Every structure is written in structure tokens, then in C-alpha cells.
Phi, psi and omega in degrees: 000133184205158173257127188239135172278126185236128172267148181058039182300130180082003181242162173298134181091014177308134184233126176279138174255210181292157177243157185224158181280338178222158184299317185295324176295319178295316180297314179299319179294318179298315181291332177284331185269330186236145171279162177304322178294321177294322178300316178292312185293323182266002181052051180278128179221166174256125178255150175247118176263103183240188184297338181256015178108197184262135172230159182243152175297160180270000000 
């Protein structure tokens, strides 16, 4: 189980970035790597890969 930073989430060409053991570590890494405008433009989201598959933050 991991939290994954994903570019183009929900789009063709979705790309997984690094994964983390907890949500807050993933969020801090995403905010350190991307500006708010980049997060919007690149559709960057945090996904949770758990026992029932992948889900995305709201």
C-alpha cells in the first residue's frame, strides 16, 4: 500500500512518480516539486494504491 504522485491523472499518458508510505509525505513532496499552477496544468494528484485498487484524492 502506497501513496503515489501521479501526473496527468485520469488522462491518457498517466505517469506514476515516486511513492510514499503516508499521505502527508506524498503531499509535502508534491508541493515541493510542483507550483500550484503546475499541479493544475499537469493534473497532478495523489493516488492511493491499496488492497482494493487505486483511488485518488478529492
